[in-house]
Phi, psi and omega in degrees: 000131178299144178295325180258127176226171178251118170287134186249012177302129178082358183266068185261160173069197183299323179295322178295316178299318179298319179296317180294319177296321177298318179297316179297319178298323179291328179135358177299138178229023176220120174251123181253115180234187180195154177302321183282345179284335186060039177236010180297319180297318179296321178299316179296320180294319178297319179298316180295314182292332181290335183064016174290146171300142181307321183295343182275350184242126177269125182240126175247136167229171185225142181274129181276154185306319180300348182256019181274335188297166181307128177077005185260328190295310184296314175301324179293322179291323176299321177296320178298317179298318178297319181295316179288326181090033179230162178273339184204142169261164183277330182211130174240128182246150163283118190294312177219147173294150179297124184297134178055028177056035179303318167251119183304141183309315181300330184299313183270331177292320178294323176294323179296317178297322178295321178300321177294316180298329179281351179085013179285335179218139183287319179223166180226156179194199185221170177218142179062033178263138177277174178301314181299318179292324177296318179298317178296320181295321178299320179296317180295318185281336181065241184280350180283122184285148168276110188282342181192148166235112182264121185220160174293129181202126180198175183304331179274349176218087189273348169052042189299316183300314180292315180299318179296320178298313181300320178298317181291332182266359180072031180254111178299148181240136171247132179268118167262159188056043186294343177249014172054043178054034176080004184283353180281341182301135180086359179299130186292343176265315186285322182300308180294328178295315178296316180300320180294336180262359179071033179226173177273165177296322178298316178297321178299316182295318179293318178298326178296318176301312181299317182295336177273001179087016181260152165276165181217145181228065175295161179231151173194154174256000184258124181305320181293325178287322176301316180293319179297315179298318181297325181290350177300339178296342181267356181276122181256127180253134177275166174304325178293319176300315181299318180295323179294313181296327180300335184285346185267002180301126180242353186068025185271118179266139173267328183243108184209070182293163180296340180272003183294154177288174175285104188296154175289000000 
């Protein structure tokens, strides 16, 4: 999976397709969508218009909670494939764990593993899963690897306990909201550090994710911002830079619905 991807939440319609095409032209090779985003069709259209070989583009989608019940997940993923216009996606995630175990974890995790066995998805993973949920999922899956845990992660929410666990368990992590919805701008620690390195605070935040071994999926509809975010791959952080950024962690979540699990 490419370290840099494009989050497609909110990128609907012709403007969404245009943003995705701009990202592909810049060099993005990962489109991250979800059933609940209603952007799967746009991802497929952008892929077709780009004329890139299917193998050159990594596509992630996520299963929405209403599709967790017995017999529901695989038909929902087939619909997603039809909507995108592909035979297989590269990664399918459980978008959120079922709140209060309304649908027992084995019910939907086992269906996800079956979807992989059927060839509907190349790899499988989870999103917004805690350490306890990851441990349970590993037990359910057995030898089948968890290919990714996608979680909110940025300088103001560094999620160290979870990230460290995933590293020890061999579970790759993708950071969503890596620039914290623009709230990092003006930070008295990050602004001078970014200025000294000749980059923006957003680029610094994305580079921080990469330096921690995480993938990142920032989003934007503006070509200039897409290019700026992509250029974060060229920002090199020293151990001293990493230590400085570590000091701004506030444990502040941007995405925290009432149905969220008990966070680590």
